[in-house]
C-alpha positions in Angstrom: 26.2 21.7 162.0 23.2 21.0 159.7 23.8 17.3 159.8 24.0 17.2 163.6 20.9 19.4 164.1 18.9 17.2 161.7 20.1 14.0 163.4 19.0 15.2 166.9 15.8 16.6 165.6 15.0 13.3 163.9 15.5 11.5 167.1 13.3 13.8 169.1 10.5 13.7 166.6 10.5 9.9 166.3 10.7 9.3 170.1 8.3 12.1 170.9 10.8 13.7 173.3 10.7 17.2 172.1 10.3 19.6 175.1 8.4 22.2 173.1 7.4 21.4 169.5 6.3 25.0 168.9 9.9 26.3 169.7 11.3 23.5 167.4 9.2 24.8 164.5 10.1 28.4 165.3 13.8 27.4 165.0 13.1 26.2 161.5 11.8 29.6 160.5 14.7 31.3 162.2 17.1 29.1 160.2 15.3 30.3 157.1 15.6 33.9 158.1 19.3 33.7 158.8 20.0 32.3 155.3 20.5 28.6 155.9 20.2 26.6 152.6 16.6 26.5 151.4 16.7 22.8 150.6 17.8 22.0 154.1 15.2 24.2 155.8 12.4 22.9 153.5 13.2 19.3 154.5 13.0 20.3 158.2 9.6 21.9 157.6 8.5 18.7 155.8 9.6 16.6 158.8 7.2 18.5 161.1 4.4 18.3 158.5 4.9 14.5 158.3 4.6 14.2 162.1 1.3 16.1 162.1 -0.1 14.1 159.1 1.0 10.9 160.8 -1.0 11.8 164.0 -4.2 12.0 161.9 -3.3 8.9 160.0 -2.5 7.0 163.1 -5.8 8.0 164.7 -7.7 6.8 161.7 -5.9 3.5 161.7 -6.5 2.9 165.4 -10.2 3.7 165.0 -10.4 1.1 162.3 -8.8 -1.5 164.5 -11.2 -0.7 167.3 -14.2 -1.1 165.0 -12.8 -4.6 164.3 -12.6 -5.3 168.0 -8.8 -5.4 167.9 -7.5 -5.1 171.5 -4.0 -3.8 170.5 -5.4 -0.7 168.7 -4.1 1.6 171.4 -0.6 0.3 171.5 0.4 0.6 167.8 1.7 4.0 166.6 2.5 4.7 163.0 4.8 7.3 161.6 4.7 7.7 157.8 7.7 9.8 156.8 8.7 11.3 153.4 11.9 9.6 152.2 13.2 12.7 150.6 13.0 14.8 153.8 14.1 12.2 156.4 16.6 10.0 154.5 20.2 10.3 155.5 21.5 7.7 153.0 21.6 4.9 155.6 20.8 1.4 154.5 17.8 -0.4 155.8 18.8 -3.4 157.8 16.8 -6.6 157.5 15.4 -8.0 160.7 13.0 -10.9 161.5 10.2 -9.3 163.4 8.2 -10.9 166.3 5.1 -12.5 164.8 2.9 -10.0 166.7 4.4 -7.2 164.7 4.7 -9.1 161.4 1.0 -9.7 161.4 0.4 -5.9 161.5 2.4 -5.1 158.4 -0.1 -6.3 155.8 -2.9 -4.4 157.6 -0.9 -1.2 157.7 0.1 -1.5 154.0 -3.5 -2.3 152.9 -4.8 0.7 155.0 -2.3 3.0 153.4 -2.9 1.7 149.9 -6.6 2.4 150.2 -5.9 6.0 151.2 -2.9 6.6 148.8 -3.2 4.4 145.7 0.2 4.2 143.9 2.3 4.9 147.0 4.5 2.3 148.5 5.7 2.0 152.1 9.3 1.1 153.0 9.8 -0.2 156.5 12.8 1.4 158.4 12.9 -0.9 161.4 16.1 0.6 162.7 14.1 3.8 163.4 11.3 2.0 165.3 11.0 1.2 169.0 8.5 -0.2 171.4 7.8 -1.3 175.0 7.9 -4.9 176.2 7.2 -6.3 179.7 9.8 -8.5 181.3 8.8 -10.8 184.1 11.6 -12.4 186.1 12.4 -13.8 189.5 12.6 -10.3 191.1 9.6 -8.6 189.6 7.9 -7.1 186.5 9.5 -4.3 184.4 8.4 -2.4 181.4 11.4 -2.0 179.0 11.6 0.6 176.2 13.6 -1.1 173.4 14.5 -0.6 169.8 13.0 -3.0 167.3 16.5 -4.7 167.0 16.6 -5.2 170.7 13.1 -6.5 170.7 14.0 -9.1 168.0 16.9 -10.3 170.0 14.9 -10.7 173.2 12.1 -12.4 171.5 14.6 -15.2 170.5 14.1 -16.5 174.0 10.3 -16.2 174.0 9.8 -20.0 173.6 13.0 -21.1 175.4 13.4 -18.8 178.4 16.2 -20.7 180.1 18.3 -21.7 177.1 21.8 -20.5 176.3 22.0 -19.3 172.7 25.1 -18.9 170.6 25.8 -16.0 168.3 24.8 -18.3 165.4 21.4 -19.1 167.1 20.7 -15.4 167.4 21.9 -14.7 163.9 19.4 -17.3 162.6 16.6 -16.1 164.8 16.9 -12.4 164.1 18.3 -12.3 160.6 20.3 -9.2 161.6 23.6 -8.5 159.9 26.6 -9.4 162.0 27.6 -5.8 162.9 24.0 -4.9 163.9 23.6 -8.0 165.9 26.8 -7.5 167.9 26.0 -3.8 168.5 22.5 -4.7 169.7 23.7 -7.5 171.9 26.3 -5.2 173.5 23.5 -2.7 174.4 21.8 -5.5 176.4 24.9 -7.1 177.9 26.6 -3.9 179.0 24.2 -1.0 179.2 26.1 1.8 180.9 23.4 2.8 183.4 22.7 -0.7 184.7 24.5 -2.6 187.4 22.3 -5.6 186.8 22.3 -6.4 183.1 19.4 -7.9 181.2 21.5 -10.4 179.2 24.4 -12.5 180.4 27.3 -13.6 178.2 29.9 -16.3 178.7 32.8 -15.7 178.6 32.4 -12.2 179.9 33.2 -9.7 177.1 35.1 -6.3 177.3 33.5 -5.1 174.1 31.3 -6.3 171.3 34.4 -7.3 169.4 34.8 -10.1 172.0 31.6 -11.8 170.8 32.5 -15.0 169.1 30.6 -17.9 167.6 31.2 -19.9 170.8 29.9 -17.1 173.1 26.8 -18.1 175.0 24.0 -15.6 175.8 21.2 -16.1 178.3 18.5 -14.1 179.9 19.3 -12.8 183.4 16.2 -14.0 185.3 17.4 -12.0 188.3 17.3 -8.7 186.4 16.0 -5.8 188.5 16.3 -2.1 188.7 18.4 -0.7 191.6 17.6 2.8 192.8 19.3 4.4 195.8 20.8 1.0 196.6 17.5 -0.7 196.9 16.2 -3.4 194.5 13.0 -2.5 192.8 10.3 -5.1 192.0 8.6 -2.9 189.5 9.6 -0.1 187.2 10.3 1.2 183.7 13.7 1.4 182.0 14.7 2.9 178.7 17.1 0.8 176.7 16.7 3.0 173.6 19.0 5.8 174.7 20.4 7.4 171.6 18.1 5.6 169.1 20.2 4.1 166.3 19.2 6.0 163.2 21.9 4.6 160.9 23.0 1.1 160.2 26.3 -0.6 159.6 26.8 -1.6 155.9 25.4 -5.1 155.8 26.8 -7.9 153.7 24.2 -9.0 151.4 25.7 -12.4 150.9 25.5 -13.0 154.7 21.8 -12.3 154.8 21.1 -14.4 151.8 23.0 -17.3 153.5 20.7 -17.0 156.6 17.6 -16.9 154.4 18.7 -19.9 152.4 19.3 -21.9 155.6 15.9 -21.0 156.9 14.3 -22.1 153.6 16.1 -25.4 153.8 15.0 -25.9 157.4 11.3 -25.2 156.6 11.4 -27.6 153.7 12.9 -30.3 155.8 10.4 -29.8 158.6 7.4 -29.8 156.2 8.5 -33.0 154.6 9.2 -34.7 157.9 5.7 -33.7 159.3 3.9 -34.8 156.1 5.8 -38.1 156.0 4.5 -38.8 159.6 0.9 -37.5 159.1 0.3 -38.4 155.5 -2.6 -36.0 155.4 -2.9 -32.7 157.2 -4.8 -29.4 157.0 -2.9 -26.2 156.3 -3.6 -24.8 159.8 -2.5 -28.0 161.5 0.7 -28.2 159.3 1.6 -24.6 160.2 1.0 -25.2 163.9 3.2 -28.3 163.9 5.9 -26.6 161.8 6.2 -23.7 164.2 6.4 -26.1 167.2 9.1 -28.1 165.4 11.2 -25.0 164.5 10.6 -22.7 167.5 14.0 -23.6 169.1 15.8 -22.3 166.0 13.6 -19.5 164.7 9.9 -18.7 164.1 9.2 -19.0 160.3 7.3 -16.2 158.7 4.0 -17.0 157.2 5.1 -15.8 153.8 8.1 -18.2 153.9 5.9 -21.1 155.0 3.5 -20.5 152.1 6.2 -20.2 149.5 8.0 -23.4 150.6 4.7 -25.4 150.7 4.1 -24.2 147.1 7.6 -25.2 146.2 7.2 -28.7 147.7 3.9 -29.1 145.8 5.5 -28.1 142.6 8.3 -30.6 143.1 5.9 -33.4 143.8 6.7 -33.9 147.5 3.0 -33.3 148.4 -0.2 -32.2 146.8 -3.5 -30.6 147.7 -6.5 -32.8 148.3 -9.0 -32.9 145.4 -12.0 -32.1 147.6 -10.2 -29.5 149.9 -7.5 -27.1 148.7 -6.6 -26.4 152.4 -5.7 -30.1 153.0 -2.3 -31.5 151.9 -1.4 -35.2 151.1 2.1 -36.5 151.3 3.5 -38.1 148.1 5.9 -41.0 148.8 
């Protein structure tokens, strides 16, 4: 009973779907009074405390962004949770975030470091969610999605009409096989939808039918149907029962994907520099992203690391008069 109660409470607190937070907190005190294990009850109390502290922390972070003139200040919500109270022993799954989210991580970490020196944040993306806007042939729809679903959908951001294989999506998202298939199934066969967001060829009966040769594509005729009528606007929740645990991922598989990405970045940098001979850092990154966008969007950290590796191994060097300009070495 304790495990199920905590699981559902966790989901409600993270998704802000609690009907009455005061009654939820009173339930914790009642559990204490009826003799439930003190360790369990204390963790529940700490969960509510974390949510309240996160509200103040989030407001401070948003105010800081507004002072900097950042237009997305109102759409980013942080929840900083105590690992001892919330953790259920589930592994964190690695996922390649959309660049818009990736850019925020250093800002959040620096903001938190200034307030709590010595503490380190760990990102649990499988507990995160957001809203994206889908614009298709029928209309415009706001879709509530998990971070995993968002990562999958963003794989088509630069190639809206392409058909992608399971391997393409594995490379683009970096999700472990089990998580990727489970996420794809939620977008290919969502129970409440007659008109699915993603299409798969050949048509699958379950996520087990997804094979390397399966082809996935965006359904540009996606629309919500209510009372038999096609809607041109609306909101739909793909989150459902937010996935708060992950399948055990195979570390070797993820390392293989990362190694392949590293190789592709190195190859692309060398190819660009061989053509251009001399290029600024900004121009190199722009051309690199353009060259690789149909496979994946390289993270800034990876680009920087591979440029340093290529400099160290004498493929290129920094200009003597400008450290932000690179010169190709034949």
